[in-house]
ROGU-47940 format. One line per 8 residues: number of its first residue (from 1); their letters; for each residue x, z, y of N, C-alpha, C. Coordinates in pm, whole numbers. Example, Ala and Ser with C-alpha at 12.3 -4.5 7.8 and 13.67 -1.06 7.14 Angstrom:
1	as	1319,780,-569,1230,780,-450,1320,780,-330 ~ 1285,708,-225,1367,714,-106,1290,787,3 $
END
This chain:
1	mpkeeana	10185,7191,8445,10315,7184,8376,10286,7253,8256 ~ 10388,7209,8152,10405,7271,8025,10466,7424,8080 ~ 10407,7520,7958,10426,7652,8037,10605,7713,8008 ~ 10684,7624,7959,10804,7634,7956,10860,7595,8100 ~ 10802,7481,8153,10850,7419,8287,10799,7509,8390 ~ 10670,7556,8368,10617,7644,8481,10715,7774,8483 ~ 10744,7808,8380,10804,7955,8394,10962,7909,8439 ~ 11024,7808,8417,11135,7768,8464,11118,7771,8610 $
9	wfhtfvsa	11025,7674,8676,11008,7684,8830,10971,7825,8881 ~ 10900,7878,8816,10876,8000,8876,10998,8103,8896 ~ 11078,8144,8794,11195,8192,8810,11281,8133,8914 ~ 11299,8023,8934,11376,7942,9007,11360,7993,9165 ~ 11225,8005,9188,11142,8047,9297,11177,8192,9325 ~ 11184,8276,9194,11201,8413,9226,11361,8441,9269 ~ 11433,8349,9173,11570,8373,9232,11604,8330,9368 ~ 11542,8223,9429,11563,8163,9585,11523,8297,9657 $
17	vyflpilg	11423,8372,9642,11368,8464,9715,11466,8574,9711 ~ 11555,8624,9591,11665,8702,9589,11795,8675,9632 ~ 11796,8512,9660,11934,8475,9677,11947,8445,9819 ~ 11850,8405,9916,11841,8396,10056,11877,8513,10142 ~ 11861,8652,10102,11871,8790,10174,12023,8745,10209 ~ 12111,8699,10132,12248,8698,10199,12256,8631,10308 ~ 12166,8516,10366,12183,8471,10503,12086,8569,10567 ~ 11990,8638,10521,11918,8734,10628,12011,8858,10630 $
25	afiadavl	12104,8907,10562,12180,9032,10616,12274,9005,10714 ~ 12331,8863,10689,12439,8818,10808,12340,8799,10957 ~ 12236,8764,10936,12182,8741,11068,12157,8873,11105 ~ 12122,8980,11018,12076,9123,11067,12194,9179,11130 ~ 12301,9203,11045,12425,9291,11060,12510,9217,11153 ~ 12502,9081,11190,12595,9034,11292,12542,8972,11425 ~ 12426,8938,11392,12327,8875,11506,12250,8929,11592 ~ 12126,8967,11500,12012,9021,11567,11992,9143,11543 $
33	gkyrtili	12043,9214,11439,12001,9341,11411,11896,9346,11336 ~ 11858,9471,11246,11787,9436,11136,11617,9434,11162 ~ 11598,9536,11283,11468,9503,11347,11409,9373,11359 ~ 11478,9318,11469,11444,9168,11496,11457,9078,11405 ~ 11549,9075,11293,11524,8989,11184,11414,9014,11114 ~ 11352,9156,11085,11239,9168,11014,11129,9105,11058 ~ 11132,9100,11223,11004,9074,11297,10978,8913,11314 ~ 11100,8846,11309,11087,8689,11328,11082,8655,11202 $
41	lsivycfg	11121,8678,11113,11101,8623,10973,10981,8672,10903 ~ 10937,8777,10925,10774,8796,10878,10704,8700,10945 ~ 10722,8639,11066,10628,8532,11116,10643,8414,11043 ~ 10767,8379,10991,10815,8253,10899,10738,8291,10769 ~ 10724,8430,10699,10660,8457,10565,10508,8443,10582 ~ 10443,8463,10702,10295,8422,10716,10291,8279,10692 ~ 10373,8203,10771,10310,8048,10791,10367,7991,10640 ~ 10419,8052,10563,10434,8014,10399,10277,8015,10340 $
49	hfalaind	10225,8169,10367,10107,8167,10297,9997,8079,10373 ~ 10020,8038,10501,9886,7964,10537,9917,7832,10493 ~ 10037,7786,10477,10071,7656,10401,10045,7623,10269 ~ 10045,7727,10206,9986,7741,10071,9836,7727,10088 ~ 9775,7823,10158,9616,7829,10177,9567,7671,10205 ~ 9650,7613,10316,9568,7488,10399,9585,7368,10281 ~ 9718,7354,10199,9745,7248,10140,9779,7265,9980 ~ 9692,7246,9911,9675,7308,9751,9743,7199,9652 $
57	trlglfig	9832,7096,9736,9902,7010,9657,10028,7051,9632 ~ 10107,6939,9521,10242,7007,9506,10322,6989,9665 ~ 10295,6936,9737,10374,6939,9865,10346,7071,9924 ~ 10203,7110,9932,10174,7209,10000,10271,7340,9929 ~ 10243,7319,9783,10304,7448,9730,10472,7446,9747 ~ 10521,7349,9751,10697,7341,9792,10693,7402,9944 ~ 10633,7354,10016,10648,7385,10159,10631,7547,10167 ~ 10518,7577,10095,10491,7739,10110,10583,7821,10050 $
65	vslialga	10608,7789,9925,10698,7885,9857,10833,7872,9930 ~ 10877,7790,9990,10999,7752,10068,11009,7853,10179 ~ 10905,7832,10262,10880,7943,10361,10872,8079,10354 ~ 10811,8097,10232,10790,8230,10183,10933,8307,10140 ~ 11019,8181,10057,11144,8242,10025,11253,8251,10151 ~ 11224,8185,10219,11284,8189,10348,11265,8339,10442 ~ 11157,8341,10451,11096,8480,10514,11137,8606,10443 ~ 11135,8584,10300,11158,8695,10234,11330,8698,10246 $
73	ggikpcvs	11401,8607,10260,11536,8622,10254,11566,8705,10391 ~ 11499,8688,10482,11529,8789,10593,11437,8924,10588 ~ 11368,8951,10529,11281,9108,10513,11360,9185,10415 ~ 11369,9122,10312,11414,9215,10213,11546,9268,10204 ~ 11642,9191,10269,11769,9311,10283,11787,9390,10386 ~ 11667,9377,10481,11682,9481,10600,11560,9582,10597 ~ 11454,9548,10532,11343,9664,10514,11405,9787,10491 ~ 11463,9780,10357,11511,9918,10323,11632,9971,10368 $
81	anvgdqfg	11721,9884,10449,11818,9945,10505,11778,9996,10629 ~ 11702,9938,10705,11616,9997,10812,11543,10137,10803 ~ 11503,10148,10671,11453,10277,10642,11553,10384,10621 ~ 11670,10335,10550,11793,10435,10541,11848,10462,10685 ~ 11829,10386,10781,11915,10405,10895,11819,10516,10994 ~ 11717,10538,10937,11633,10662,11012,11671,10798,10968 ~ 11802,10799,10897,11843,10934,10833,11979,10938,10880 ~ 12014,11058,10916,12161,11108,10932,12213,11222,10850 $
89	psnqhlls	12328,11246,10921,12361,11420,10830,12276,11503,10788 ~ 12193,11527,10894,12110,11651,10876,11974,11637,10794 ~ 11951,11506,10761,11860,11501,10659,11885,11387,10560 ~ 11991,11357,10518,12026,11269,10406,11975,11293,10280 ~ 11940,11441,10270,11904,11498,10131,11790,11434,10097 ~ 11692,11380,10208,11557,11308,10169,11573,11173,10140 ~ 11697,11115,10121,11711,10987,10124,11655,10954,9984 ~ 11684,11034,9866,11618,10983,9721,11460,11018,9722 $
97	kvfnwfyf	11431,11100,9797,11264,11127,9814,11205,10977,9882 ~ 11246,10968,10006,11216,10869,10106,11205,10732,10025 ~ 11320,10658,9957,11340,10581,9881,11204,10551,9789 ~ 11194,10659,9697,11094,10678,9603,10963,10648,9682 ~ 10944,10695,9800,10820,10672,9877,10791,10517,9941 ~ 10911,10466,9967,10939,10340,10011,10892,10253,9881 ~ 10938,10263,9781,10925,10207,9653,10772,10207,9588 ~ 10687,10349,9636,10582,10391,9620,10477,10286,9700 $
105	sinfgsag	10528,10254,9818,10429,10190,9907,10425,10008,9877 ~ 10515,9981,9829,10561,9855,9771,10449,9836,9682 ~ 10477,9911,9556,10392,9893,9450,10232,9910,9487 ~ 10184,9979,9589,10050,10031,9620,9996,9891,9666 ~ 10087,9819,9740,10025,9696,9780,10017,9602,9667 ~ 10120,9591,9560,10114,9495,9462,9988,9530,9361 ~ 9971,9654,9354,9882,9686,9262,9709,9612,9309 ~ 9703,9607,9444,9586,9576,9479,9573,9410,9489 $
113	stilipwl	9699,9349,9509,9740,9203,9502,9713,9160,9369 ~ 9770,9204,9258,9751,9178,9131,9627,9167,9068 ~ 9529,9248,9153,9368,9240,9083,9319,9156,9148 ~ 9347,9163,9307,9260,9062,9380,9290,8922,9383 ~ 9406,8903,9378,9449,8739,9413,9422,8658,9273 ~ 9456,8712,9162,9403,8608,9023,9255,8595,9035 ~ 9180,8693,9069,9046,8684,9066,8978,8576,9192 ~ 9032,8581,9308,9005,8488,9421,9053,8342,9350 $
121	ladprfgp	9171,8332,9303,9224,8203,9265,9132,8132,9176 ~ 9071,8236,9062,9006,8145,8950,8863,8139,8959 ~ 8829,8222,9067,8666,8204,9138,8665,8062,9225 ~ 8579,7957,9151,8561,7847,9230,8492,7843,9357 ~ 8425,7959,9398,8367,7992,9529,8478,8029,9664 ~ 8598,8036,9593,8730,8095,9671,8858,8011,9641 ~ 8891,7999,9557,9025,7919,9529,9141,7945,9587 ~ 9234,7851,9619,9369,7853,9686,9343,7903,9790 $
129	kvafgvpg	9279,7857,9867,9267,7860,10037,9234,8018,10059 ~ 9136,8062,10001,9123,8217,10032,9228,8313,9933 ~ 9262,8284,9818,9343,8344,9728,9492,8351,9819 ~ 9543,8258,9876,9665,8256,9929,9652,8283,10105 ~ 9515,8269,10157,9497,8294,10307,9490,8449,10316 ~ 9436,8521,10216,9421,8679,10218,9544,8757,10223 ~ 9660,8725,10136,9791,8798,10202,9829,8743,10292 ~ 9818,8617,10362,9886,8587,10477,9816,8650,10605 $
137	iamviati	9685,8687,10586,9637,8775,10703,9692,8913,10688 ~ 9676,8950,10592,9727,9080,10548,9888,9115,10592 ~ 9973,9007,10606,10101,8993,10628,10095,9001,10800 ~ 10008,8920,10843,10025,8895,10995,9984,9046,11061 ~ 9881,9138,11001,9845,9267,11034,9968,9346,11024 ~ 10036,9348,10914,10164,9437,10912,10261,9397,10972 ~ 10282,9277,11026,10364,9241,11115,10365,9276,11279 ~ 10242,9274,11329,10166,9326,11436,10204,9506,11434 $
145	ifwmgrkr	10165,9557,11313,10193,9703,11325,10341,9735,11336 ~ 10416,9662,11253,10563,9679,11289,10615,9655,11426 ~ 10566,9570,11476,10591,9573,11626,10569,9646,11712 ~ 10436,9696,11685,10392,9814,11777,10484,9951,11786 ~ 10560,9947,11626,10628,10080,11594,10776,10055,11657 ~ 10787,9961,11734,10956,9913,11778,10994,10021,11854 ~ 10962,10073,11939,11025,10220,12040,11024,10325,11923 ~ 10969,10327,11832,10975,10471,11741,11097,10482,11648 $
153	fvhipptg	11152,10344,11626,11279,10333,11510,11392,10366,11577 ~ 11489,10400,11490,11608,10407,11525,11656,10253,11506 ~ 11744,10185,11609,11812,10062,11616,11940,10076,11582 ~ 12003,10011,11471,12133,10001,11476,12205,9850,11534 ~ 12274,9855,11622,12295,9738,11671,12397,9642,11587 ~ 12368,9505,11596,12438,9412,11508,12610,9433,11561 ~ 12693,9417,11462,12847,9410,11518,12907,9297,11597 ~ 12828,9182,11590,12855,9051,11635,12952,8960,11560 $
161	vrnyfrqf	12949,8843,11542,12991,8757,11455,13163,8786,11422 ~ 13217,8777,11530,13352,8792,11502,13394,8923,11443 ~ 13324,9029,11506,13380,9197,11431,13303,9166,11303 ~ 13205,9127,11268,13148,9122,11152,13248,9054,11036 ~ 13302,8949,11071,13403,8904,10954,13527,8979,10966 ~ 13569,9047,11074,13700,9118,11073,13680,9207,10971 ~ 13544,9288,10957,13537,9378,10893,13598,9352,10724 ~ 13579,9207,10691,13644,9201,10547,13779,9204,10550 $
169	kdplilka	13858,9226,10632,14033,9248,10624,14021,9374,10571 ~ 13950,9478,10615,13977,9602,10599,13975,9652,10455 ~ 14070,9678,10376,14101,9736,10246,13995,9809,10182 ~ 13956,9906,10247,13879,10010,10219,13744,9963,10200 ~ 13673,9852,10301,13572,9784,10299,13551,9681,10182 ~ 13673,9619,10144,13673,9539,10030,13660,9613,9919 ~ 13723,9724,9885,13716,9823,9768,13577,9851,9738 ~ 13485,9888,9867,13383,9945,9856,13290,9852,9813 $
177	lgnllipl	13288,9690,9862,13219,9591,9811,13233,9563,9662 ~ 13387,9580,9618,13402,9536,9476,13341,9638,9389 ~ 13337,9755,9449,13261,9868,9349,13136,9836,9345 ~ 13079,9769,9447,12919,9770,9459,12882,9674,9326 ~ 12960,9563,9302,12957,9473,9230,12965,9510,9094 ~ 12987,9622,9055,13014,9659,8894,12883,9661,8850 ~ 12756,9722,8889,12648,9723,8853,12578,9615,8854 ~ 12616,9506,8919,12509,9377,8959,12516,9310,8815 $
185	pfaavfws	12596,9267,8731,12547,9196,8601,12465,9282,8540 ~ 12483,9413,8512,12370,9457,8407,12243,9500,8478 ~ 12254,9512,8604,12078,9522,8659,12027,9367,8658 ~ 12109,9254,8660,12069,9099,8671,11994,9070,8523 ~ 12069,9148,8431,12007,9115,8292,11882,9185,8289 ~ 11857,9311,8341,11718,9392,8324,11629,9319,8414 ~ 11647,9246,8526,11548,9159,8595,11527,9069,8527 ~ 11620,8982,8457,11587,8866,8381,11477,8883,8286 $
193	lwdqtass	11461,9031,8241,11373,9063,8153,11242,9097,8212 ~ 11245,9181,8324,11133,9225,8403,11031,9123,8463 ~ 11100,9031,8533,11038,8921,8577,10949,8867,8479 ~ 10981,8868,8368,10872,8781,8278,10760,8855,8269 ~ 10725,8966,8316,10586,9008,8322,10510,8927,8387 ~ 10553,8840,8477,10477,8773,8574,10483,8617,8505 ~ 10566,8584,8402,10570,8460,8333,10515,8442,8155 ~ 10607,8496,8098,10590,8501,7959,10522,8601,7907 $
201	wveqckhm	10517,8722,7975,10383,8820,7928,10276,8762,7968 ~ 10251,8706,8083,10079,8651,8099,10078,8536,8024 ~ 10171,8458,7972,10123,8354,7863,10094,8424,7748 ~ 10158,8559,7711,10138,8618,7590,9986,8656,7586 ~ 9964,8722,7716,9809,8747,7719,9700,8671,7691 ~ 9723,8515,7717,9624,8427,7686,9593,8437,7543 ~ 9656,8492,7459,9623,8490,7303,9607,8640,7263 ~ 9574,8725,7349,9524,8868,7325,9383,8901,7375 $
209	dlhmfgrd	9333,9019,7326,9187,9050,7306,9201,9110,7439 ~ 9148,9068,7550,9163,9145,7716,9052,9200,7737 ~ 8939,9247,7647,8843,9319,7711,8880,9469,7693 ~ 8858,9516,7803,8910,9678,7827,8811,9725,7953 ~ 8765,9853,7924,8690,9922,8033,8604,9851,8062 ~ 8511,9799,7939,8375,9731,7947,8373,9588,8029 ~ 8496,9527,8024,8497,9373,8086,8624,9305,8033 ~ 8592,9171,8068,8698,9075,8025,8797,9064,8141 $
217	wlpaqiqt	8928,9070,8117,9041,9061,8238,9099,8925,8222 ~ 9126,8893,8348,9216,8765,8359,9371,8788,8327 ~ 9449,8716,8223,9570,8756,8194,9656,8779,8299 ~ 9655,8707,8418,9750,8758,8506,9713,8882,8613 ~ 9567,8918,8575,9533,9074,8613,9603,9197,8540 ~ 9663,9160,8413,9729,9282,8344,9846,9320,8414 ~ 9905,9250,8507,10043,9287,8574,9970,9405,8675 ~ 9886,9435,8691,9839,9546,8766,9875,9654,8709 $
225	vnpvfill	9887,9671,8621,9927,9796,8521,10058,9849,8574 ~ 10154,9769,8610,10294,9780,8633,10300,9856,8777 ~ 10224,9811,8906,10240,9927,9018,10158,10007,8998 ~ 10051,10018,8928,9967,10143,8910,10046,10248,8812 ~ 10128,10213,8705,10232,10284,8647,10335,10344,8755 ~ 10397,10261,8842,10478,10295,8940,10430,10426,9031 ~ 10297,10396,9077,10259,10483,9149,10242,10632,9062 ~ 10187,10625,8956,10194,10748,8883,10316,10814,8818 $
233	mlplfsyv	10420,10722,8775,10538,10782,8733,10657,10808,8821 ~ 10650,10765,8949,10744,10769,9067,10775,10915,9093 ~ 10640,10993,9100,10640,11131,9124,10665,11224,8985 ~ 10626,11179,8878,10664,11209,8756,10798,11224,8719 ~ 10876,11126,8760,11016,11113,8737,11078,11204,8841 ~ 11041,11187,8968,11139,11266,9060,11136,11413,9043 ~ 10997,11458,8998,10971,11600,8990,10960,11667,8878 ~ 10957,11591,8765,10954,11647,8638,11084,11608,8522 $
241	vyplinkv	11051,11457,8533,11163,11398,8442,11324,11404,8465 ~ 11343,11382,8574,11483,11402,8618,11513,11537,8618 ~ 11451,11625,8686,11489,11785,8677,11509,11841,8521 ~ 11409,11772,8436,11435,11819,8302,11561,11759,8236 ~ 11596,11635,8246,11725,11563,8199,11857,11653,8280 ~ 11851,11677,8411,11938,11737,8456,11977,11862,8386 ~ 11893,11952,8330,11915,12081,8261,11984,12050,8144 ~ 11998,11903,8070,12080,11889,7977,12230,11852,8004 $
249	fpltplrk	12228,11764,8103,12335,11691,8152,12352,11628,8307 ~ 12415,11650,8379,12397,11611,8525,12362,11471,8512 ~ 12253,11418,8583,12207,11310,8578,12257,11199,8706 ~ 12381,11129,8675,12436,11048,8827,12330,10939,8826 ~ 12342,10886,8949,12275,10734,8924,12338,10644,8839 ~ 12443,10641,8814,12502,10527,8694,12433,10566,8548 ~ 12410,10683,8551,12349,10762,8410,12207,10711,8419 ~ 12145,10725,8535,11978,10664,8513,11974,10519,8497 $
257	iglglfta	12054,10463,8568,12058,10298,8533,12083,10271,8401 ~ 12183,10362,8302,12208,10313,8156,12081,10378,8081 ~ 12029,10487,8096,11893,10511,8041,11819,10412,8062 ~ 11794,10344,8192,11683,10239,8193,11729,10134,8117 ~ 11857,10090,8110,11881,9965,8042,11830,9956,7886 ~ 11855,10090,7828,11798,10098,7694,11639,10112,7687 ~ 11604,10149,7776,11420,10175,7788,11369,10036,7817 ~ 11443,9928,7860,11399,9816,7855,11421,9724,7736 $
265	vlaflivg	11510,9759,7656,11506,9698,7524,11388,9741,7422 ~ 11341,9861,7452,11208,9927,7366,11103,9818,7433 ~ 11074,9791,7559,10981,9716,7615,10961,9599,7555 ~ 11088,9514,7559,11110,9396,7478,11077,9409,7308 ~ 11097,9479,7260,11077,9521,7124,10901,9511,7099 ~ 10859,9593,7198,10711,9605,7158,10645,9468,7158 ~ 10688,9382,7298,10633,9256,7323,10672,9143,7192 ~ 10758,9172,7159,10834,9090,7063,10745,9106,6919 $
273	wtqmridv	10746,9259,6893,10662,9271,6775,10511,9219,6801 ~ 10458,9227,6900,10342,9165,6942,10320,9044,6905 ~ 10413,8951,6969,10431,8798,6956,10415,8791,6817 ~ 10485,8847,6720,10479,8816,6571,10354,8823,6539 ~ 10275,8904,6554,10129,8922,6512,10060,8798,6569 ~ 10085,8736,6690,10025,8636,6750,10044,8533,6681 ~ 10177,8525,6637,10225,8395,6554,10196,8367,6400 ~ 10132,8487,6374,10067,8473,6211,9912,8440,6243 $
281	gerphvsw	9843,8441,6372,9713,8401,6398,9660,8534,6419 ~ 9680,8658,6447,9609,8761,6483,9575,8754,6644 ~ 9503,8835,6679,9482,8851,6815,9498,8998,6874 ~ 9583,9052,6876,9591,9184,6911,9547,9226,7065 ~ 9508,9361,7042,9450,9410,7184,9542,9409,7285 ~ 9534,9396,7415,9633,9394,7525,9684,9527,7555 ~ 9608,9638,7475,9700,9766,7500,9824,9779,7441 ~ 9872,9672,7347,10023,9669,7326,10089,9615,7435 $
289	qilafvai	10044,9524,7500,10125,9477,7616,10146,9597,7704 ~ 10023,9668,7719,10007,9765,7829,10118,9895,7806 ~ 10130,9921,7660,10243,10010,7602,10358,9954,7642 ~ 10408,9837,7632,10531,9771,7662,10522,9783,7811 ~ 10427,9778,7913,10450,9812,8054,10492,9942,8077 ~ 10454,10050,8003,10499,10166,8036,10644,10180,7998 ~ 10724,10110,7914,10859,10116,7925,10927,10054,8010 ~ 10878,9926,8047,10941,9841,8136,10924,9923,8277 $
297	taaeimis	10832,9986,8294,10822,10023,8421,10899,10159,8433 ~ 10925,10247,8305,11001,10351,8323,11148,10285,8342 ~ 11173,10190,8278,11312,10121,8310,11328,10115,8435 ~ 11237,10029,8504,11233,9990,8642,11270,10115,8754 ~ 11202,10215,8704,11220,10326,8804,11332,10380,8796 ~ 11418,10375,8684,11563,10448,8660,11639,10324,8714 ~ 11636,10217,8711,11725,10094,8737,11695,10065,8893 ~ 11584,10015,8920,11560,9960,9052,11577,10045,9155 $
305	vthlefay	11490,10155,9158,11502,10257,9276,11646,10327,9273 ~ 11690,10335,9175,11826,10386,9162,11917,10295,9241 ~ 11900,10195,9201,12010,10072,9252,11976,10061,9394 ~ 11849,10068,9416,11828,10045,9585,11905,10145,9668 ~ 11880,10284,9635,11949,10372,9704,12087,10387,9686 ~ 12133,10325,9560,12288,10355,9531,12347,10233,9645 ~ 12299,10145,9646,12339,10013,9720,12347,10069,9887 ~ 12245,10099,9914,12269,10161,10041,12349,10265,10082 $
313	tqaplrmk	12354,10353,10007,12445,10481,10015,12606,10447,10008 ~ 12632,10337,9942,12738,10325,9900,12808,10202,9996 ~ 12720,10164,10095,12753,10073,10167,12818,10105,10320 ~ 12930,10030,10333,12989,10079,10488,12903,10074,10592 ~ 12929,10131,10679,12804,10159,10803,12758,10026,10850 ~ 12841,9947,10884,12783,9835,10961,12776,9699,10881 ~ 12756,9768,10750,12749,9636,10652,12606,9673,10551 ~ 12536,9750,10601,12409,9785,10536,12345,9674,10468 $
321	slvvctyl	12284,9590,10546,12183,9500,10494,12260,9411,10434 ~ 12422,9343,10438,12469,9286,10347,12484,9343,10191 ~ 12506,9473,10198,12561,9515,10087,12422,9557,9997 ~ 12301,9579,10067,12188,9580,9999,12144,9471,9905 ~ 12205,9353,9964,12214,9233,9893,12273,9225,9754 ~ 12360,9303,9721,12414,9326,9596,12259,9395,9496 ~ 12202,9456,9538,12082,9502,9473,11981,9371,9457 ~ 11991,9290,9577,11873,9182,9576,11923,9081,9469 $
329	savsvgnl	12060,9047,9502,12128,8929,9408,12119,8949,9277 ~ 12111,9076,9217,12091,9101,9100,11983,9042,9028 ~ 11868,9065,9120,11723,8991,9081,11766,8836,9098 ~ 11807,8780,9186,11820,8653,9175,11913,8590,9054 ~ 11993,8667,9021,12088,8619,8908,11996,8626,8784 ~ 11937,8734,8757,11859,8768,8661,11773,8641,8628 ~ 11694,8615,8738,11583,8506,8739,11650,8356,8739 ~ 11774,8328,8769,11838,8210,8750,11870,8199,8587 $
337	ftaavnff	11912,8330,8529,11962,8294,8395,11802,8277,8304 ~ 11708,8372,8358,11588,8320,8256,11547,8183,8310 ~ 11558,8134,8407,11517,7988,8435,11585,7884,8359 ~ 11721,7922,8369,11829,7839,8280,11795,7842,8145 ~ 11750,7952,8086,11710,7942,7911,11584,7863,7913 ~ 11473,7879,8014,11340,7819,7982,11389,7662,7998 ~ 11481,7628,8104,11504,7460,8105,11562,7414,7993 ~ 11682,7498,7901,11763,7471,7798,11667,7438,7683 $
345	iqnpdgsv	11564,7546,7659,11492,7532,7522,11407,7426,7502 ~ 11366,7353,7632,11283,7233,7609,11357,7127,7567 ~ 11296,7064,7455,11333,6935,7368,11281,6809,7460 ~ 11326,6704,7432,11269,6570,7474,11133,6559,7415 ~ 11130,6580,7298,11001,6536,7229,10869,6648,7264 ~ 10908,6754,7358,10800,6859,7387,10809,6967,7294 ~ 10887,6970,7212,10915,7097,7144,11016,7176,7205 ~ 11037,7322,7149,11139,7408,7221,11208,7456,7116 $
353	klsgasyf	11334,7520,7164,11413,7560,7055,11393,7720,7029 ~ 11348,7785,7136,11298,7915,7106,11155,7934,7136 ~ 11085,7966,7015,10931,7960,7039,10900,8100,6973 ~ 10765,8142,7029,10711,8265,6981,10782,8393,6977 ~ 10771,8470,6873,10859,8590,6893,11026,8582,6911 ~ 11084,8475,6833,11193,8450,6864,11260,8452,7038 ~ 11179,8397,7094,11206,8397,7211,11216,8546,7306 ~ 11102,8624,7259,11135,8768,7325,11263,8824,7245 $
361	fffvwvml	11280,8811,7149,11399,8886,7054,11525,8845,7111 ~ 11538,8728,7142,11655,8675,7222,11685,8755,7344 ~ 11587,8807,7414,11605,8858,7533,11640,8991,7482 ~ 11591,9061,7364,11618,9195,7327,11759,9193,7289 ~ 11817,9112,7235,11949,9130,7182,12031,9119,7319 ~ 12009,9029,7384,12090,9037,7530,12098,9155,7596 ~ 11994,9239,7621,11959,9342,7687,12032,9451,7611 ~ 12032,9455,7458,12083,9559,7394,12266,9559,7411 $
369	ataiiflf	12298,9412,7407,12441,9413,7421,12478,9453,7577 ~ 12390,9444,7653,12432,9473,7801,12430,9631,7814 ~ 12350,9668,7757,12310,9843,7779,12450,9899,7720 ~ 12512,9843,7612,12607,9932,7521,12713,9884,7603 ~ 12757,9763,7648,12873,9744,7747,12872,9827,7869 ~ 12755,9845,7933,12743,9965,8045,12783,10098,8028 ~ 12782,10121,7875,12835,10247,7859,12966,10273,7853 ~ 13058,10146,7878,13212,10130,7849,13252,10157,8014 $
377	vspfyrgk	13163,10048,8067,13195,10038,8198,13192,10133,8318 ~ 13069,10185,8310,13031,10297,8413,13132,10383,8437 ~ 13193,10465,8376,13260,10563,8373,13411,10523,8464 ~ 13406,10405,8493,13530,10352,8578,13508,10338,8715 ~ 13367,10382,8751,13337,10328,8868,13354,10462,8976 ~ 13441,10463,9102,13469,10545,9185,13408,10508,9306 ~ 13323,10572,9378,13245,10542,9487,13266,10653,9597 ~ 13182,10597,9729,13195,10712,9830,13069,10660,9913 $
385	ayiqeeak	12992,10739,9939,12863,10747,10039,12919,10745,10187 ~ 12827,10642,10244,12836,10616,10380,12713,10647,10437 ~ 12685,10751,10534,12546,10791,10601,12566,10746,10741 ~ 12468,10707,10804,12477,10683,10963,12447,10818,11009 ~ 12558,10833,11124,12554,10950,11223,12404,10942,11268 ~ 12370,11073,11332,12252,11091,11395,12219,10997,11504 ~ 12094,10935,11499,12062,10843,11603,11927,10856,11659 ~ 11915,10828,11787,11763,10856,11834,11673,10715,11840 $
393	pa	11534,10727,11830,11492,10599,11842,11503,10556,11964 ~ 11496,10398,11965,11539,10352,12112,11422,10347,12215 $
END
């Protein structure tokens, strides 16, 4: 596929991955409960990877990513909510730290995969069968371990379909849900930029000097710096940056998100400037994009981790999985926007309306406008935290 078409379909897939959690949240909160939903749809997720490994045609790609999107739809809204369910009034003060460590563990896995999988895929000795089979096997192992811990988790029972929909008649719940939609469009624009680290940023890397630490890296492997920076910067922000800022002014969750939005502008300014050099025939070193990764990772910590915890604590007790979808749907909407842009800029003659640096600067202006609007909207938020009562493992 041409790179614009490939980028468009990639972001369409990511959008589906983060839209389907609405279905998974309903199943978890109303029918099966979070634990059983995670367990069953983790198996579907595994089958998606094996479909990719067995059949490397476009049909296999379609079946594989469809199963992965469906499996992710059940896993994503439930895993973080299940983490939060393990905490009650006596230890709720640990929620910020546990969500940081939860995010840490996700990126620990991501760091390994973004190094290993592009190498396996590019090496003719392995190819798609091994590259997609390895994460499939890893997911099987993770699912078995999750099943083995079934008696150690706190299990919040589902409400039942009738009771689930009855909650939507409660004015307080409707107000809580309405409040939680306020950060969504702003976070969505951030994700429309962030997920380009796996599309347009990879394309940019193909025109950069990738020699670093005595070896030549593959363009897709440069993404590894994001989870590595997450692992390094999460403790730094939790124990150093946030306490220092708090000494200057109280750092609320919404203020963290606001700072993150402006930091994302800086990241794309660096990438846009780098692309300007490429457009005039230079071959800049990949360290410039790594600098942009520092900025986008800092923005991710301030926006994504904060929004995840915020969505959980502000959710009514029996709707935790559904409301976590407000966090996930921001990713979906953001990728849908990026996909739409990439489809729109393609001309019938094969040319594109936004090319080179102008493509990146378009997103700079969109992000800057979003951050400024957020400054005026965020003071109007009035929320309430909902924490589960103390519960014992099943």
